[in-house]
N, C-alpha and C positions, 0 to 999 in steps of 0.2 A: 630412168628418171634423170632429169637435168638438175644438177646440184651446183650450188655456189656460183651462180652466174649473175643473178640480179642483185648484186651487191657492188659497192664501190670499192675498187682496189686502189689503195693509196700507197705508192712506192716512194720511198725517200732516197734521194741521191745525196751522198755524204761528201764532205770535204775533209781530206786527211790533213793533219798538220804538216807543215813544211818539212820538218825533220823526218817524217815518215816516208817521204818521197824516195829517198835513197836507201832506206833500210828495210821496209816491208812492202809486200805486194798483196793484193787481195784478188783472189780468183775463185768465184763460186757461181754456179748457174742461177742462184736465187738471190744474189746480192748485186748491188750496183756500186761500182768503183769509179771514183772521179779523181782527176789529177789537177783540176783547176777549179777555181771558184765558179766560173761561169760557162766553161766550155768542156764538152766531153771529148777527150782526145782519142779514144779507141773506138773505131767504127765496128758495127755489128756486134758489139759486146752486149751480152745478155744483161738487161737491167732487172727484169723480174719475169715471173712465169704466171700465165693464166691457165687455170685448170677448167676443163670443160668435158662433160660426159653426156653423149646423146643416147646412152643405154644400149647402143648396138656396136660399140667399139670405135666410135669416132671415125668411121670410114668416109673419106672424101670431105671431111669438115674443113671449111675455109674460114680464116679470120681476116677481117678487113678493118683497117684503122682509118679514122676520119682525119688524122693528122699526117701530112706527108713526111714529116721529119722522123716520126716514130712508127715502127711497124711491128707486126706480130707474126711469127712463123707458125707453121702447121702444128708444131709441138706446144704452142702457147707461149713461147718465150718472147719477151718484149725487148726490142733493140733499137739503136739509133741508126737511121739510114744515112745521115750526113755527118761529116766530121765538123766539130765545132758547134754542135747543137747547144743552144743557150737554155739555161735553167735559172736565170736570175729572177724569173717569175714562175709560179706554179703553172704546169702544163696539164690541161685536161683534154681528153679526146674520147670519142665513142668507139667502142670495139664491137663488131658484129660477127656472130658465129652462125654459119649456115651450112646446109648439106642436104643430100638427097633424102635423108630419113628424119629430118627435123625442120622445125620452123626457123625463122631468123630470130636469134636471141641477141640482146644488146646488153652491154655493160659499160661503165664509165671508168676510165683509168686516169689517175692523177699522179703526176711526177712533181716533186718539190725539192728544193735545196735547203738543207739544214747545216748548222755550223758545229754540230757535235762530232766527236772524234770518229765514231763508227756506230751506226744504227742498223739493226737487222730486223726485218719484219718477217714473222714466221706464222704460218697458219697452224692452228691448234690441232691436237690429236693426230699428229703425223710423226712418224719416225723416219728421219732423213738426215742427210749430210747438210750441214748448214753452210760452212765455209772452210777455207784453208788459209792458214797464216804461214808465212815463210820469212826467214831472215836473209839478208843479202850475204851473210857470212856462212850460209849453209854449204857453199861450195868449198870452203876452206877447212871448216871444222865440223864435227858432228854436233848437232844441236838437239836438245830435248825441249819439247813444248809442253806447257801445262796451263790449266785455267783454275781460277779461284773465285769464290763468291757464292752467294745464295743460289742453289741449284747445282753447284759443283761439289765443293767440299764443305758447304754449310747447308743445314736443313732448308728445304728438302734436298738431300744428297743425291748425287749421281743422276740428276735430270739431264745434264749435259756432260759430254765426255770429249776428249781430244786424243788423236793419235799422236803419241809423244815424238815419233820420228817424222811423220809426214805433215803434221800440223793440221790434220783434218778434224773438224769439230762436228759432233753428231748430237742429235736428240735421242735419248735412250728411254724416256718414259712419256706417256701421254700427257699433254698439257691441257690445263683447264683454265680458261680465262676468268671464269667466275670465281675461281679460287685464288689465282695470281695472274695478273695481266701483263707483268713485265719483269725482266731479270736484268741485273747489272753484274757482269763478269769482268775479270781481268785476265789477259793472256800474257804468259811469261815465256821467255826463251833463254836457256842456260846451256853451257857446254857440258862436257862429260864430267868435269870436275865440280859442277854445280855453280860455276861462276856465271853471273849475268852477262849476257852478250848484247841484249837489247833492253831498252826501257819497257816496262809493262804497258800494254795497250788496253784501253777500256772498250768493252763490248756491251751494247745495249740491245736487248732482245725484247720485242713487243709481241704478244700473242694476239693473233687476229681472231675475232669472234666467229663462231659457227652457230647456226640455229639448232641448238640441241636442248632447249628448255621450252616447255609449253607454258603458256600463260596460266597463272594460278589465281583463282578467286579467293578472297579472304574468307568468305562464307559460302557454303553450298546453297543456302536458302536466305534470300533477302525479303524483308517485309516492308511494304509501302502502303500508302493510302491516298485516296483521291475522293473529293466530294462528288456525290451524284449530281448530274446535271452540269458538270464542268464543261467549259468551252474547249474546242480544239486548241492545242498548244499549251495546256495546263501542265505544269511540272508535277511529276508523280514521285520519282525516287531516283537514286543514283547507284550504279554498280561499277565496280572497278576490279581489274585483274592486274597482276604483276608478272612481268617476264624478266627472268634473271639474265637474259642476254643483253648485249649492248644496246641501250635505247637510242643511241645516235645512229644506229644502222637499222635496216629493215628487220633484222633478227629480233629486236626488242620493241618494235612498233606494233602495238596491239590495236585491233579494230573490233567493234561490237556489232552484232546483228541479232534480231529476234527470230528464233526458229519456229516457235509455235505459241498459240494463245488458246487457253481453255477457260470457259466455253467460247463459242464463236458468236455469241449473241451480244448486241444486235448484228454486228458484222465481225468477220474473222480478224480484222486488223484495226482494233480500237486504239492501239498504242504503237509508238515507234521509239527507237533508241538512237541517240547521237553516236555515230560510229566511233568517234574519237574520244568523247568525254564520258560516255556511258550513261548519260541522263535519259530517263524514260519520260516521255510526254504523251498526252492524248493527241490523237489525230482525227477523231470523229466525235460528234455529239451522240447523245443517247444513253449515257450512263444512268441507270436507274437501280437504286439499291433494292427496291421492292421486287425487282425482276431478277437481277443478278447482283449478289452481294460480294462476290469475290472472283478474281481472275488469277489464273496461274500461267506465267510466261516463262518459256525456256530461252535463255540468252546465251549466245555463243561468243567467245572471245578468241580471235585468231591473230597470230603474229605475222611477220612478213607483210605488214600493212594490209592484213586482211586477205591476202592471196590464198585462196582455198587449195590451189595446186601445190604450193610449196610450204605454206605456213602450217604451224602446229596449233591445234585448237583445244579448247576446254569449254565446259558449259556450267551454268548455274541456274537456279530456279528463283524467279521473282514472284512473290505472292502479293497481289494488289487488292486491298480491301476497299470497297466502295462505301464511304462513310455517309451517314444519313444527314439530310437537311430537311427542314420543315416544309416539305413540298406537298403534304397531305393534310388539309385542315380537318379537325375533329368534326364528326357528324353524329347528332343525336339519332337514336334508333326510332324515335316517334316524334310526331309534331305536338302531341299533347300527353301530359302526365297528370295523375290525380293522387290525392291522399286525404287523410283526416287527422285531426288533433283534438284531444280533450282540452277544454279551457283550463287556464291556470297551470299548465304543465310547461316545463322548460327542459332543454337538452334532450329532446325527443326527436328521433328521425321519423318524419311523417310521409316522405315520398322518396323514390329512388330513380334518378335519371341515368339511363344507360347510353354509352357513347362508343363509337368505333373510330380508330385512327390507325392508318397503315404504316406510320413511321415507327422508328426503333422503339420497342416497348421500354418503359421505365427510363426514358430519356426526356430532356426538356422539350423535345419535338413531339413527344407522345403524351406527357403529363397534361391533364386537363385542368383548366381553371374556369370555375362557374361564377356567374354574377346574376343578380336579380336586377333587372333594369326598369321594372314597373310593377305596380300592384301591391307594394309594401312600403308605403311612405313612412310608417312608424318604426320600421326595422324589426319586425317580429321574427323574421326568418333569415337564415343564411344557408348557403349551399357549400358543404365541405366535400373534398375529394377523397375517395377511398384510395389509399396508396397502392392497393393490390389490383383491384379491378378497374380503377380509373373512373368508377361511377360517381355521380353527384348525389350526395345525401342531403336532402332538404331537412334542415334542423330548426326547431323552435328555440330561439334565444331570448325571447321576451314573451311573458304570458299573454295569451289572447283571451278576450272576454266574449262569451256567446251573446250576451245582452248588447254588446257594441257591434260585433261583426260575426255574422253567421258563416261567412265563407270569404276566401281570398282568391283572387285571380292574378297569378303571378306570371311574369314573362322572364324566362331565363335564357342566357346566352352562354355558350361554351367557347373557349379558345385554348391555346397552348401556352406553356410557360415561355417558350421561345417564339419570337416573331416568325410569321410566315416568310418563306424565301421570296426573293425578289421575283415579281411576276405572278405569284400565286394568289388567287382570290379566295376569300372566305366562302364557305358553302352555305347555301340557303338552309341546310339542315342543321346549322349551328345554333338555331333559335327555336324554342318550344314554349308552349303555355303549360302552366302548372296550376291545377285547381285544388285548393285546400279547404275542406269542410271542417267547421268547428263544432264539436260535440258539447252539449250542455251537461253540466254536472252540478251537484248540490254544493254551492259555495258557502263557506262559513260566514256567520255574521261578522260585521266589523264595526268598530267604534269610530264615528266620524272624526272626533277629536281625540287623538291618541299620541302622546299622553295628554291628559286633561289637567289644567292648572287651576287651582282655586286658592283663595287667601282667607284665613280665619285667625282670630286672636287665640292664643293658647288659653287654656282654662275653660274652654267651652264645655258645658256640662253634658253628661250622658243623655241620650235621647234627642240631641239636636240634629235636625236635618241639614246636611251640608250642601248636597247637590243631587241631581239626577244624572246618572251615568248610563245612558241607554245606547244600544247598538242598532244597526240597520242591516236588513237582509238584502244582498245584491241580486238574488234570484227574483227579479221582478216579473219574469214571464211564467214562473211557476205559480201554483196555488199559494195563497197567503199562508206563511208559516208563522208559528208561535215561537218566541224567543224567551228563554228563562235565564236567570242570572245566578252566578255563584261567586263566592269569595275564593280567590286562589291564593293570595298572599297578603297577610296583615301582621307584620312582625310584633306589634305591641297589642294586638287584639283590641283596637279602639273602635273599629267600624263594623257595620253590617250593611247588607244590600238587600233591597226588596227583590225577591225572585221574579216578580212580574214586570215591574216598571223600572227597575234599576235605581231606585232612590237610595242614597247613601245616608245612614244615620249613625251617630256616635253611640258607642256603648260604654265609654269611659271618658274621663277628662283628658283632653289633649294637653300634653306638657312639652313645651319646646325644649326644655333641658333634658329630655329623655335621651338615652343612649341610642334609641332607634331613629332619632331625628338627625339627619346629616345636612349641615349647612342650612339649618332652619326649614328643611323640607322633609315631610313625612310621605313615604311612598307606599301605595298598596296596589295590588293587581287583582282584576276581576275577570270572570269568564262568562261569555255569552254563548248559549247553545241553542241551535234550532231543532225542529222536530222533523227534519227531512230524512231521506233514506239514501245513504246512511246519515246519521247525525253529523253535523259539522259545528265546530266551535271556534271562537275567536277570543283573543285576550285584549284587555285594555288596562292602561296604567293611570291611576289617579295620584297626582302630586299636590299635597296640601302645604302651602307656605304658611307657617305659623308665625304670627306677629307677637313679639315679646310684650309681656306685661310685667309690672313690678311685683313679682310673687316670691322673690328670694332675697332675704336680708343679707347684708354683707357680713363676712366673717373676718376676724382679725388675723393678720399674718405678720410676724411669727407668733407662736404660742408660748415660746420660752426664749429667754435671753439672759444676759448678765451685764452688770454695771459695777463700776468702782464705788467703794463706800464713800469716797470723797470726790468732789468735782475735780476734773482734770481738764486742763486747757486744751488738750488734744482730743480727748474723748468726752463729749458732753452728754451722751445719752444713747438711746436705742432707737433706730429707725424702724417704724412700723408702717404697714399698709393694710389693705383689705382685699378680699376676694369676693366677687359677686357673680353668681351663675347667670344673672341677667346680662343684657347688652344695653348699649347706649340707647336712650338716655336714662335707663333705669339702673345704671351702675354708678361709676364715678362721675364727678369728683365726690370724695367722701368727706364726712365731717367727723372728727375724732374729739371726744369730750371725756373728762373725768367725772364720775358721778358725785353727787353732793354727799352721799352717805356711803360708807362712814366718813367722817370729817377728816380722819388722818390721811386719807388718800390725797385730797387737795392740799393738805398741809405739808406733805412730804414730796409730792410728785407734781410735775407740770408737763403739759403737752404743748408743743409749738408746731405750727403748720409749715411744711416744707414745700409741697405742691398740692395739686388737686387730689392726688392719690396717696401721698406720703406725709407722715408726721414724725416728730421726735419726742420720745418719752425720756425724761431726765429727772434727777433729784433736784429739789429746790436748792438755791444757793445757801450755803452755810448750814445745810441740813446734813446731819451725820446719822447713818443707820448702822446698827451692828451687822456684821457679816451674817448672812443667812438667806433663806429663800422667802420671797415676798410675792403674794398674789395681788396684782394690780388690776382692778376692773376698769374697762374702757368701753364707752358707748360709741358705736360706729353707725353712721346713718348714710344711706345712699342718696341719689339725686332723683329718684322716682317721684311720680305724682299720683298719690301722696307718697312721701318717702317712707322707707322701712328702716328700722333701727334694730341693733343687736347689741346686747351687753355681753362682751367677751372678757375673759380673764387671761392676762399674760403673766406667766411666772418669771419673775426677775430675780436673779441670783446676785446678791450684793456681796462683794468680796474685796479683800485688799488687793491692790494692783501694784505693779512695778512701774518704773519710769516710762514704759512703753504703753501703759494702759491695759496690760494683760493681767489676769488673775494669777497670783502665785499659787504654788501647789498646796501649801498649808492653808492659804486663804480659801482655796476651793473646797478643802475638806471642812473647814470651819463653816463655810457658807452652806454646806450640805446639812448643817444642823447639829454638829458635834462640838462640845466645849473643849477647852484645853486639857482639862483633867481626863476626859474620855480618850482624847487622842494619845496622851501619855500612857494611859492604861493599856491601850491597844498595842502600842509599841513595846511595852514591857512584856506583854503576853507573847508577842512574836519572838522576842529575844529568848524567853524561857523555852518556848517550843523548839527553837533551833538548838539550844544547849542540850535538851533531852534527846533530840535526834542524834547529836554528836556523841553523847555518852553511850547511846545504844549501839552505834556503829563501832566505837572503841571496844565495848564489851564483846561484841560478836567477833571482832578480830582477835582479841585475847583468847577467847575460848577456842577458836579455830587453831591458834598457835599451840595451846596446851594439848589439844587432841592430836596434833601432828607429832609432838614430842613424847607422848606416852607410848611405852613399849607394849605391844600387843602380845598375848600368849599364843594365839592361833591366827590363822589367816582370816581376815574379816569376811571373805567370801564363803569360808567353810563354817563360820560361827552361826549356828542356827538355834542356839540356846535361848530359852524364854521367848521364843517366837512361834506364833501360831500362823501357819500359812493357809489362808483360805483361798481355794482355787475356784470353786463354783458350788452352787447349791441347786440341785435338781429337785424342784418341787413337783409334787404330783398334781395331776389335774383334778377336776371335780369328781371324776369317777374313781380315781385312786384314793380319795379321802372317804369314800363310802364303804366302810368295812365294819365287821362285827367283832368287837373286842372280846366277846365271850368265847370266841374260837381259840383264843390264846390258852396255852396249857398252864394251868395254875395248880400246883400240888396242894392237897388239903392239909398236910402236916409234914414235919421233917423226920417222923419216926422211921420211914422206910429208908431214909438216907443214913440215919445213925446206925440202923441195924444191918446195914450192908457189910459184907466181909471186906477185909482190907483189899484194896486194889480194885474194888468194884464200886462204881459211882455213876451218877448222871454225867453225861458228856458236857453239860453246860454249867456245872456247879464247881465251886472252889474246893479243892481238897482240904480235909480237916487234918492238917499236920502242921508241925511247927514251921514257921517261916524261916527261910534262910537269912543269914546275916550277910549284908553287903559291906564292902570296905567303905570307910568314911573318908571323904575327900578333905585334905588339909585346908585350913583357913586360907593360908597364903601358899598355894602350890608353886613349886618350882617348875619352870617350863619344861625341864628335862624329865619330870616325873609324870607328866600328863599321859604319856603312852602307857606306862605301867598301871596307872589308875584305870584307864579304859579297859585294859586286858583283864584286870582283876574283877572289875564289874561284869564283864562279859562272861567269865567263867562262873561267877556266882549265879548269874541269871540262867545260864544253861543247866545248872544243877538244882535249880529251884523249881520243884513240881507245882508250887502254888502260883507261879507266875502265869499270867494269861499267855496263850489260850488254853491252858490246862491240858495240853497235849491231845486235844480232841477237836472235832468239829462242833460248832455252836448251833443250837436250834433257834432259828429266828422266827419261825411261824409254826402253827400247829394245823395240820391238814384237816383234823376233825375225825370223829369216830365213824365207824361204819364204812370205811373206804373199801371199794370193790377190789382194790389192788392188794396183792399179798404182801406180807411183811418181808422187808428186805433181809431180816434176820434169818429167813428160811434159805437164803442163798448160801451154799456151802463153798468155802474156798477150796480149791483144788490145786494141786501142784504136781508137776511131773517129776520133781526132785532134781531138775537139771540146774536150778539156780540156788546159790548159796547165799543166805541172808544173814549170816552170823556177824557180818561187819556192822549191822545196825546197832549192836550192843556197844560199839565204840563211838557212837554218835551222840551219846548223852541221854539225859532223861527225856528229852522231847521226843525221842524215837523209841522209847522203851516199849510203848504199846505195839509198835510194828515189830520190834525185836521179839516180843513174846508170841506174836501171831505167826511170824515167818522165820524166826531165827533158828528153828530146829532144836529147841530145848526138850526138857523131859515131858512137857505137855503135849508135844507132837505125837 
């Protein structure tokens, strides 16, 4: 392989500072040393080296330079053929390499002059000797050379090294331009004692790029889209690859090309790519989503400006989706459609229009829109689109009447939500005829005037005919039907309807002031039913406007009030008015009058008119009435024709007043009908009652205090003397109360008891022996003696055989004679003799019986 030839080599010629002319020299096969600003003083000195490899050992390879001043030897070293070659301007020349085993290859060499102290251009990834530095004093003394800076003694360390004796500088590690493209070092010369013999010299090293990085795509898969039917040259998408090499050289210059296209329909090369920008565009017409909806393109990116022999390549996939445009008009599957609809029905689908469209389903290019363009001037129908199937559903939105139209001939047209693409014409199959037949059904009767309004005066007597509220049957083409009428709603039950002809008759007096009348209108609802199959019914509303008549006399308002016993300049009387259930002109203005009888009314009271509806009742001037309640009759008349009058009584409380005209508290009580003596008596009773309550409270407090100070003999919680505690009483049921008292054992005489030997007696009788004497409790016992008293009483009770329960079991009931069970007396007591019962004798008289039976005495 031929490597690193088709790149531009730029070699820099440096000017050393004037002081460096006598002190240091530069000698290296890969560097250029100059001694003047414009002229090269050393002939045949190597300025740089060109590397070339024909893969067979470079046998007989010849280099030819297009510049007569600069030449290239067979080893690739560049030199100056003439002394005094000028470099005041950059020099460019073409270099050709040829041989028996290779083609003629060309490269461009550029030499330029810079003013930095020393610049060295190095090709990366090589280990070689860079240069040698020497001091003019190395002939006299031993000198040690060293370098410092990044790459020498600073990270990354030991990239460069120098022979301390000879001054030769080497590259010791591979260089990577993408990691670091230049280095700045300083060279030092010291004697054996470490003394500086020369000033440090700056060394600038630039790493020349090599093509060691492939182009890399950001994504492995790119997605783009283009409309179907796009013209050639339409932009589709953009791809880009990045090369880490120097983009100012061919190493980093990427070029693109399309390797393959799948599918090849309609042609294999539907797209092309701009080799420099990576933009993909169409190059041929014929994109059709309905045939090919997606293309897959393999794109290759190659550096070295796309040279497939030397460049490095990488690939990526571009997926191009062909987007839909509305290039297929919708087409109805038939030229005619039909359906039928019952009359008077709405929101009913009566026909279904089917359509096909090749565009993208459920997109605006596919969604169908239906319109009725003729045959339905009244707007009875509409066509709605099924969002799933895209079919057109002919729907009734306005009731149809069989008697008016027996059939409809509609013309429907279908289109898309989106407009057709440019140049696409509508299909002839986008229009169809729709025939809708109307079915006759039994329609309900209807009232021509609904609601019907009539006017009548209130007070119309029962049995009055108001109107005829009849209905009509719309089924004119059917056989004549009979209509009957029923009352559906009559809140006050004032009306009735004739079931045959619909005549409305009153059944009670119409009253405008009734609670069922709203805004002077009474409303009732009636039903009309035909005899069709099935029966149908319709409703009608009758509204009766009731005209007011003067049938309600006025009533006085208010019915109670109060007035001062003497005339007051600020308060002259009571304002009164009237309420009338009638309306104008049968209500106000009202006339207020005092009756002639009794005569005391006009003598003490007077009425003055304030307005048409108000008057003032007041005491006559210089008339004094005792405080109290007075009933004042007043005659009120309305303005009806004829007017109605009403004699009303207002209760007026006459009372003493303060300076503000308000009744005082005492005066209010007096006015209520109580005299001064009665009021005083009531107050005295109240005071006595309060004193009694106070004395009772004081007595309760004193008794409580005495109870707390009294010394108790025993704990109140333990004191149960003179107390009978009743816990519960279990009463027997009805069955428990049904028993025979004759079954109780009743002894005929007491002889058998008296004749019994001592110690033998009935178990439920009291022993006939002298009673024991119990200790007598002292009248005022000392608290300390209470224990002794209890113990003495206990000992006396224990030794008293006459005390219940007489040391035996009591017989509570008698079982009766003739029992089949044997006598329990036949049961003999037996004892094994293992138990000693002598201690029963020590338990007192209550256990004497047991002691005799089991104590082991002489009777055993």
